[in-house]
C-alpha atoms as one frame of an Amber mdcrd trajectory, in Angstrom:
protein
  48.806 -73.468 139.064  49.759 -69.985 140.282  47.065 -67.949 141.959  46.101
 -64.455 140.764  47.449 -63.100 144.054  50.877 -64.728 143.619  51.118 -63.518
 140.019  50.323 -60.003 141.193  53.035 -60.177 143.829  55.605 -61.354 141.271
  54.676 -58.519 138.884  54.992 -55.996 141.712  58.412 -57.416 142.635  59.604
 -57.092 139.008  58.461 -53.457 138.774  60.109 -52.654 142.118  63.365 -54.294
 140.960  63.306 -52.342 137.669  62.882 -49.011 139.485  65.641 -50.004 141.941
  67.954 -50.989 139.055  67.376 -47.670 137.243  67.987 -45.693 140.447  71.127
 -47.692 141.213  72.509 -47.190 137.691  72.061 -43.437 137.925  73.517 -43.332
 141.448  76.612 -45.233 140.304  77.149 -42.840 137.375  76.849 -39.818 139.652
  79.188 -41.432 142.199  81.789 -42.272 139.533  81.744 -38.740 138.208  81.756
 -36.916 141.535  84.776 -38.944 142.613  86.726 -37.067 139.929  84.909 -33.731
 140.167  83.414 -31.800 143.074  81.173 -29.719 140.805  77.452 -29.606 141.507
  74.492 -30.256 139.239  73.168 -26.693 139.421  69.805 -27.526 140.969  68.596
 -29.230 137.797  66.385 -32.198 138.608  67.712 -35.605 137.542  64.800 -38.022
 137.301  65.176 -41.651 138.312  63.391 -42.772 135.151  65.458 -40.610 132.778
  66.538 -42.241 129.535  70.122 -43.051 128.623  71.701 -41.170 125.725  73.392
 -43.348 123.111  76.156 -42.735 120.584  77.924 -40.389 123.004  81.291 -39.160
 121.742  83.592 -36.407 123.017  86.282 -35.331 120.530  88.803 -32.633 121.522
  90.724 -31.020 118.667  93.757 -31.003 120.964  94.370 -33.483 123.757  97.373
 -31.769 125.348  97.255 -30.674 128.998  96.319 -27.030 129.625  95.716 -26.493
 125.903  92.710 -24.433 124.816  90.779 -26.646 122.412  87.602 -26.943 120.389
  85.401 -29.854 121.470  82.847 -31.835 119.459  79.980 -33.370 121.453  77.828
 -36.068 119.799  74.875 -37.939 121.318  71.529 -39.485 120.348  68.369 -38.862
 122.363  66.621 -41.800 124.022  63.388 -40.041 125.003  61.066 -37.730 123.069
  60.938 -34.433 124.912  61.134 -30.651 124.686  64.824 -29.983 125.233  65.511
 -26.599 126.809  68.929 -27.264 128.351  71.907 -29.441 127.504  74.394 -29.674
 130.355  77.998 -30.825 129.902  79.739 -31.513 133.210  83.519 -31.900 133.061
  85.774 -33.354 135.766  87.836 -31.043 137.948  90.970 -29.688 136.292  89.144
 -28.597 133.112  88.068 -24.977 132.651  85.018 -24.016 130.570  84.734 -20.465
 131.940  85.519 -18.964 128.524  83.768 -21.660 126.446  80.817 -19.446 125.550
  81.145 -19.485 121.744  79.130 -22.063 119.814  80.840 -22.840 116.506  78.356
 -25.295 114.978  75.266 -27.269 115.979  72.942 -29.826 114.446  69.851 -31.679
 115.622  68.916 -28.930 118.098  67.594 -25.354 117.842  69.669 -22.195 118.169
  70.626 -21.067 121.629  73.363 -19.712 123.855  76.191 -21.072 125.974  76.920
 -20.172 129.571  79.450 -21.452 132.072  77.683 -22.133 135.353  81.021 -23.004
 136.967  84.556 -23.735 135.823  83.531 -27.297 134.940  79.814 -27.048 134.074
  78.707 -25.783 130.676  75.075 -25.102 129.784  73.549 -24.802 126.296  70.115
 -23.139 126.517  67.776 -23.447 123.532  66.142 -20.130 122.674  62.832 -21.582
 121.444  62.524 -25.161 122.744  60.532 -27.642 120.655  59.865 -31.357 121.024
  62.852 -33.429 119.927  62.011 -37.027 118.905  63.800 -40.012 120.392  66.628
 -41.188 118.139  67.706 -37.638 117.171  71.468 -37.181 116.859  72.666 -33.878
 118.307  76.065 -32.317 117.728  77.561 -29.281 119.451  80.961 -27.877 118.468
  82.253 -25.603 121.210  85.514 -23.659 121.355  87.682 -22.324 124.172  87.572
 -25.343 126.451  90.808 -25.511 128.458  92.007 -29.077 128.902  92.757 -30.647
 132.257  95.928 -29.498 133.956  96.919 -33.119 134.506  97.205 -36.006 132.064
  94.805 -38.940 132.208  91.586 -40.415 130.832  88.448 -38.376 131.437  84.672
 -38.578 130.995  81.940 -35.949 130.680  78.341 -36.232 131.869  75.856 -35.004
 129.254  72.268 -34.344 130.371  69.178 -32.922 128.680  66.405 -31.067 130.537
  62.935 -29.835 129.631  61.336 -26.433 130.229  60.596 -27.427 133.819  64.298
 -28.192 134.382  63.465 -31.880 134.724  65.928 -34.433 133.373  64.979 -36.102
 130.065  68.100 -38.144 129.213  71.671 -38.391 130.474  74.831 -40.425 129.981
  78.437 -40.666 131.065  80.628 -40.397 127.973  83.325 -42.870 126.976  86.733
 -41.792 128.253  89.050 -39.611 126.181  92.777 -39.067 126.860  94.546 -35.838
 127.802  98.320 -36.195 127.583 101.468 -34.363 128.595 103.695 -32.843 125.932
 106.656 -35.111 125.228 109.838 -34.514 123.318 108.214 -35.897 120.164 105.165
 -33.618 120.324 104.620 -30.086 119.142 101.850 -28.219 120.927  99.072 -27.116
 118.586  99.226 -23.781 120.406 102.482 -23.115 118.523 100.657 -22.873 115.198
  97.428 -20.909 114.795  95.682 -20.389 111.469  93.075 -17.640 111.592  90.544
 -16.051 109.267  88.999 -12.585 109.354  85.923 -11.871 107.261  84.625  -8.519
 106.104  81.952  -8.429 108.797  81.338  -6.959 112.246  83.679  -9.393 113.959
  86.415  -8.782 111.389  85.990  -5.025 111.667  86.489  -5.402 115.425  90.007
  -6.613 114.656  90.566  -3.736 112.179  90.027  -5.794 109.000  87.707  -3.620
 106.867  88.606  -3.921 103.145  87.039  -1.199 100.973  88.949  -1.191  97.628
  90.909   1.879  98.821  92.958   0.867 101.884  96.255  -0.954 101.400  97.585
  -0.934 104.971  95.884  -2.557 107.960  96.822  -2.887 111.630  95.257  -6.168
 112.780  94.837  -6.721 116.523  95.241 -10.245 117.913  96.101 -11.196 121.504
  97.928 -14.306 120.231 100.688 -11.995 118.951 102.588 -12.527 122.169 105.696
 -14.127 123.583 109.193 -13.427 122.308 110.070 -11.447 119.179 112.640 -14.111
 118.328 110.156 -16.978 118.572 107.203 -15.679 116.544 106.534 -15.552 112.815
 103.382 -14.401 111.005 102.370 -15.298 107.445  99.497 -13.427 105.741  97.394
 -14.170 102.658  94.401 -12.423 101.081  92.644 -14.241  98.248  93.187 -12.404
  94.956  95.507  -9.737  96.405  99.218  -9.641  97.156  99.453  -8.905 100.878
 102.092  -9.608 103.494 102.776  -9.114 107.171 105.327  -6.319 107.059 105.938
  -6.604 110.798 104.236  -7.302 114.104 104.427  -5.781 117.563 104.450  -8.072
 120.607 103.760  -5.192 123.034 100.566  -4.040 121.294  99.545  -7.464 119.874
  99.301  -5.967 116.369 100.112  -7.277 112.894 100.956  -4.654 110.267  99.576
  -5.897 106.955 100.542  -4.273 103.641  98.803  -5.057 100.328 100.199  -4.204
  96.894  96.630  -3.524  95.727  93.709  -2.532  97.914  91.505  -5.546  98.758
  87.895  -5.113  97.679  84.756  -5.350  99.791  84.156  -8.854 101.059  87.826
  -9.880 100.897  88.910 -12.439 103.479  92.182 -12.226 105.385  93.988 -15.436
 106.306  97.057 -15.508 108.493  99.206 -18.050 110.258 100.912 -17.387 113.591
 103.877 -19.653 114.280 105.553 -19.692 117.681 108.718 -21.774 117.425 112.324
 -21.074 118.416 114.336 -20.078 115.326 116.932 -22.471 113.896 119.825 -20.193
 112.969 122.067 -21.378 110.128 125.638 -20.453 111.024 127.563 -22.056 108.136
 127.253 -23.895 104.852 128.083 -27.071 106.776 125.062 -26.501 108.994 122.891
 -26.091 105.903 124.221 -29.295 104.361 123.834 -31.355 107.520 120.360 -30.040
 108.256 119.179 -30.905 104.757 120.660 -34.393 104.629 120.188 -35.617 108.201
 117.240 -34.266 110.160 118.021 -33.550 113.803 115.800 -34.874 116.614 114.084
 -31.475 116.714 113.255 -31.448 112.995 109.729 -32.156 111.811 109.244 -35.726
 110.580 106.163 -37.101 108.856 105.070 -38.457 112.228 105.553 -35.031 113.814
 103.501 -33.414 111.085 100.554 -35.601 112.031 100.767 -34.267 115.573 100.850
 -30.623 114.447  97.343 -29.429 113.662  96.736 -25.838 112.640  93.571 -24.376
 114.165  91.088 -22.644 111.854  89.599 -19.836 113.910  86.945 -17.577 112.421
  86.732 -14.024 113.704  83.869 -14.761 116.073  86.125 -17.182 117.995  88.820
 -14.654 118.831  89.583 -14.054 122.529
């Protein structure tokens, strides 16, 4: 029969082992991440007994090196707590300096984004409230610049309370960033954008008023070579077109047959691809019957994704 003293010693050993195991797990995660990134943890306090986030997913809309992409972050809380800060720490090679526009959120209150370094992004909740364990949180964030080298990468996601103490954290599953190959078309070559009749749209000179038929839309993505760029324009309910565009001033000159009314929405597509010049009827026939290696196949079409960018996301 075990004595009370021996039972107490065994219980103490189990508790000590559990604390050691938790500390070791966290230390290994930090070590694994810092081996790929020299970025710091911004003086936020990671607790040894912090919970582990579950259901962590990182989904980039583009996984091409050096591409600016929108990222979806998903995770489920493990611990009930008042979340003030969500920190997303990327490996070196990524750049989140301009990723200060929140597109969508769910499971968490409204707040603001700030880049504490080129690889550390902070979401600060304006009015923190207690978030129950088991709550799924999603943040959709634009303007993240992918790693400048190809590979598989992970992001550390951490939540902190109003005292800047760690509530939960986790190292995400890996996601790939790849080089552009001959069979790929960079999503940066095709940009689909939308301007609404609001403050952001007005900032780009889209201000429909049932009287104006000509607009000069400013967009920094109107850049590159005059021979390699094409712009297509559409306004719901009105016949509008891009009469021309100016690379030097980054302007699109939009003409409408009838003046768009208040609240009209402008859609346009910027395509940056080298032109395929038809030089003879033979070239037309051959290009229609036998696609060249540069032509767009059904597989290529799956790799070309047009970005929807609302006015608030513009550079």
